[in-house]
N, C-alpha and C positions, 0 to 999 in steps of 0.2 A: 585236784578243786575241780570243780564245773563251769566249765566256760560259759560266762558272759555271752549277749550280741556285741557287745564292744571288743571283747577279748576276739573274736571271729574278726570282727572288722580291722582291728588294729595286732596283728600278725606279724614277728618276727622276720619274717621272709619277703616281707615289702618291699623293706630296708634294704636287699640285698644284701647278699653273701660277705662282703666284705665291709659291711657297718661295723661298728667298733662300740659295745658295750662294755660297761664298768661301774664299778662305784668308788666313791673319794671320801679319803678322809686327810688330816693331818697332824703330826708330830706333838705336835703341843695341846691337843685336844683329847688324844687317843691313850698316849704312852703312857703319863706318869711316871715313875721313879724318878724326880724330879731331880735327886743328885746321884743316885747311883752310879757306879764304877766309873767315876771321874766326870760327871757331866757337869758343866759349870751351870752357872746363872744365866736365865734369858731374862728380858725387858717384861716379858709375860709373868716369869716366876715372879718379879721384883715387884709386878704392879699388882697381882694378886692380894700379894700379903700386906698392901695399904688397906685401912679401914676404909669402908665405904663406897670401893670403886666396882666391886661383886656384885651381883643381885644375891642375898641370903648368905655373902659372905664365903662364898663358893671359894675352889682352889683346884686345882690341876696335878695336886700333890702326888695322888695316885689316879685320879680319872676313868679310865675301863682298863689301866693296869696292860695294855696291848705290850707293852717291856716286855712283860715275863709272859702273856699268855697269845702272843703275836701267832704261834702252833694253831690253837684252839681257833682263832678267830679267822685266818687264812683257811683252814679247816671248814668253816661255814660259810666263806666266800665261794670252796671248791660245793659246794652243797646247795648253797643255791646255785648251782650252773652259770656264776658271773664270770666271765675271760679274761677280765681285765681289773687289776687293783692300782689304784694313783693312792702312796702314800707321799709324806716328805721325809727330809732329812733336817734333823736339829740340828743347827750348826752348831750349839752350843754344847752339843754333844762328841763332836767331832776335833773341834776346837773351842775347849773350853774358856782361854783368855780373848777369841777370836780371833787370833789371829797366833801364829809361830808354832807352839809346842803342839802334836797332834796326838789326840788320846785314841788310843789303838783300841780301844774295848768297845767304843763308838764304832770305829769303824767295821771291826768286827760284829756289831749286836746289826748292822744294814746288809751287810754280808747275808746273814744267818737269814733273814729274813727274804731278803733278793732269791737267796737259793731255795728257801722253804717254799717261795709262790711256785719257781720253773720247778722244783719239785712235782709240784703239783698240778702243774700245766696250766698256770696262771701266769699271767704275763705283768711282771712290774713296769707300772707308769712312775716317774719321779719328777718332784716337784722340788726342787731347789732349795728356797728360799717361801716358806708360808709364814712369816711374819714374827717366828722367835729369834729376834735380835740377841746375840750375848750383851749380858747388861754392862761387862767392859767397855764394850764398841760406843754403847750410849751414854756412858761416862764423858765417852770422848766427843761427844756430840751424836751419836749416832747416824743418821739419815741427811743433819741438817752439816756434817761435814764433810766434803769430797771426798779425804782420803778415803772413804768409805767403798768407793770405787775400785779402789786394791785390796781394801781388806775381802770385799765380797768377790772378788777375783782369786783368790787366793781359795778362798772356801769353794768354789763352781770345779776351779781347777784339782782341790784333793778331791773330790765328789766323782768328775771323771775320771779319775786316772784308778781311783778304788772299785768303783762300781759298772764302770763305761764298757766294758767287757759282756756286761749280761745284761743292762738295762739299755733300752732300742728308743725307746721314747721320755722325751723329758719336756720337763717345763720350768722356765728358768725364774720365773715369780708367780704369787701368788694376790689377785685382785690388790694392785696398787692403790687405785685410789679408795680405796679401803683403810687401807694400814697408814698412810699419809693423812688421809683423811681424818678419820676417826682417832689417830696414834698422836698426833702433830698440828691439828688446825683445832680441832675440837676437844681434844683430849681426854677421851670417855672413854679409848682402847690404851693399852701401851704403847709409848713410853708414858702416857699424862699429859703431850706438849702442849700448847697451845696459840694461835694466833698465826699471821699470816710470816711473821719473822721468822718462824719455821718451817710450814708449810709450804713455803714457796721454794726453800733452795731442799730441801728436801724430794721434790716434784720434779727437780733435774739431776739430783743424785740417783734417783731411783730410774730414772731412764737410761740414765748412761749406764748405769750397772745390770739393767737388763740385757741393753745390748752388747757390754763389753763380755756378759754371760755367753750368751749365744755365742759371740764371735770363737771363747774357749772351746765350748761342746762343739761346734764345728771345726776346729782346729783339732779336736784331738778326738775324736769322732764322728767322723767323715761319712759316717756308715749311718749313724743316726738321725731319729726324728725329731727336731727342735723345733719348741712350740713356746707359749708362755702365754699367760690367762689374765683377763679383763672381765671383772664385774659388771654389769650393765642393768639397766632398766627402762623399759620404755617410757617414756616421757610426752604428756598430753598438757596441752593448757586446759586449765577449768573452765573457759568463754573463747570466745572467738574475738574477745577484744584484741588488739593489737598491743597493749601494752601487757597480756597475758601469754600473749604467744611469743613477745618476745622474752620474757619471762623464760618460759619454756625452754625457748632456742639456748638461752646464757645454762639454765638447768642442768641441757644435754650437753652443754660444751665440756662443764665440768665433771657429768657423771659418767660419761659414754665415750666421749672424746679425748680427754686430757690427756690420756697415756699412747692410744693405740696410733693416734695421729702423727707425735713424732717419729713412734717407731718404724712408723710406715713412709717413713721421708715427707711426710706433710708438714711438719712442724707445728709448735703449739695453737691452737685455735686462737687467740690473741683477738681476733678481729670479732666473735662471739663474746668472748669473755673478757674484756679489757682488762680486768684485775694482772691479770697475767704476763703483763708489760714488765712486773717486777720479776719476773724469772730473768732478765736482759743481765742485770746488774752478776749474774752466773755463771754469764757465759765465757768461757774462755776459747781462745784457737784451738780450730781442732772439733770443738764441737758440732758446730752444723753436720759435720759428715761421719761423729761419731753416734750420733740421737739415733740413728738408723740401721736396724737388720732384715735381712731378709729370711725369714722362719719358716719351717715347712706347713706348721699349722697354729693358729690362731683358737686358744679354750677361752669360748665365752661362759657364762656363769651369772644365768637369770631364773629369779623367782617371782618377781612381780611386776606391776609398773605403777608410777607416779603419775601425779595428777599435781598442777603448779600453777602458783598463781601469783600477779603481782606483790609485791611488796615493799614498800618505800621504808621500810625501818630495817629490812637486812641486809647488815652491810657488805660491800665487794660484789654478789650475784643479784639482789634489788629482785629476788623470789623466795618462796615458800611453798613446801612440799601440804597439800591439802591431805589431813590424816586421814588414813582410808577407813577407821571408826568413826569418822564424822559423813561417809560418803553412803552409810548402808548397803554396806557390800559382804562378801562370805570375807572372813580371816581364817587365818593361821593363826597360832600360837605367840608368833612375832608379833602379831596385829597388822601383818600384810596383806595386800588385797590376792584373793585369788583369783588369777587372770591369764588361764592358758595362752590367747592370743600372744599375749608379750611375748614370749619367746619366740614365737614365728615374726613377728616386726625385728626382733633384734636380729635375726639370723639374718633377716634382708637387709637390716642395716650394714650388718657388718661385710656380707656378701658384697655389697656393693662398692667396699673397696677395690679396686682390682688389685691393689698389690697382694690381698687375702687370699692363699691358694687352694686352704683347706681350715673348714673350721671343725670343732668336735666340741661339743657342748661338755666341759667337763665338770659340771655342778648342776644339778637342779632337783630339788625336794622341799617340802614340808615338816615343819611342825605344828604335830597335832598335840593334846591331852590325851595321852595314852592311860587305858585302864588294864591291869592284867586281872581276869578273872575264869576262874578255874584251869590256870596256867596257860591262860590264850591271852592275845590282844588283837583284839580285831580292830583295824585302824583303817574303817571303809573310805574315811575322807582323804588319808594319804594315800591309798590305793588309786582310788578315783582322780586325785591331784596328778599322779604320775601317768594315769593311763591320757588322762586329759592332754598335758603337757605332752609326752610325748607324740600323742596324735599331730599337735600343732608342728612339732619338726619334722613328721612326715611329710604333711601339709607343705612344707618349704622346701623340703628335699625334690617332692614329684614336680616343686615348680621350678627345680632344676636350678638350687641353691647347694651350693659345695661344703655339705655339714654331711660329715660321714661318721661322726660318735655320738656317743651317751649317756654319762657318767651320773648315776643316782648318788646325790648328797643326804644322806651319808651310810656309814655301813653299820654301827652302834651308835645309841645315843649318848653323846658325848658332853664334853664341857665347851660351849657355846659363849665363848670369851666373856665380855661385859654383861650376861645373860645367865650365866653360870649352867648349873644341867636342868635350868626349868626348862627350856622349850628341847622337845625330843623330837627328831630327824633321823633317827635311824632306822634301817629297815629290819635291823634286832634291838629289841630289848635290853637295857641293860640297869639291873638292881645296885645301884651305886654304893650299896652297904655290902651286898652279898659277891658282888660281881657276877650273879647270876644270868645267863644270856636266855632270850627268847626269843625265837624268832617270830617276826609279826606276820598278821594276814599278808602286809602289802610285800613284806620281802617272800612269803611264799608264792605272790602272784608273778613276783619278779622272775621267779626259780621255771615257774611255769610258763611263762613268756620266753624266757631266754631257752627253753628245751626245747 
């Protein structure tokens, strides 16, 4: 592929030899094999079976069939010169009923993936929890039940003991504000609960579970690099009116600070988001000490920015987003604004916490309408998006920010939660009827960049 001027300016070597490059996935979104070899039902299996929950009534019972095609897909990772592969472990595949009885077939499956990655010279990065809670545990209250701290601890321990001899990089959880907000407040993601009565206890139990998971991994795998990941969006007020500025501050506390600050030992951002006073009801003796953990790295996942205005009619937060499609800006297929400086601003924001020792961009990417023409997918918009966002990462690094890695979301077009198969984020196009894979132009560009 011929190098453009931007390629020449954006050279991998500018990041330094130790900078980490990779690609990210999640078990539920790619594996399929929803009930194969003893796997139990997850909250997402149950949620996708409900009418009207997923766009086009899509489901992930087969998805990308990574369960059966993992060698083919890992071969493609190798072909694309990608040295690090982030994937998650399905809790229900290891512990079909959430706790107790272990499914050895599930452990064997992930051992095969890890071993094949290592055989191909690819470093496995494991996310322990990427949203697929066993449905049996949801029936006991899921993240609203304080017992989940013990259930989750059992799952983390099982992962560490079975995979920790080869996996050197761990992420405890993926994007807690998304799975608690969408799944326990808005009800638009699994398990479909809504309201503050579900959201508030879920927040606290997730924080305590993240830190418990960190301590378990540190204890069992003292040489491992242990992190956890957070979604984040640059938040700006619509105007410089005081009430818009205050609304943006509340939105920022909810979207960007709610989980990172207690985990860093700073407590919940109650001062800027008073509704969080309701968390106090769920505190027990020792929680203040147990809420924080010293992670080796923090994963941040940024796609866009949000513009916020004051809203009298929005309960709890008094703020609402101004939709990107109403702002005359470039959009992705998710109707998110394309705004490369957002990733720079979020790196700066997280870097400003003295407790954060190392930042890895564990997800960044874009969905666009991809068309196959003569066996080729020329996704120039995605290529441009990746180039522009990576350039902003370099800008932050050159200014001294401790950002030391970047993972593209995602490897293959997959099941994108409530949006089904409509948004295509992959470097590799997947025909979900035939399972044919086609490396897109963006994938070829990334391969050339990494080479």
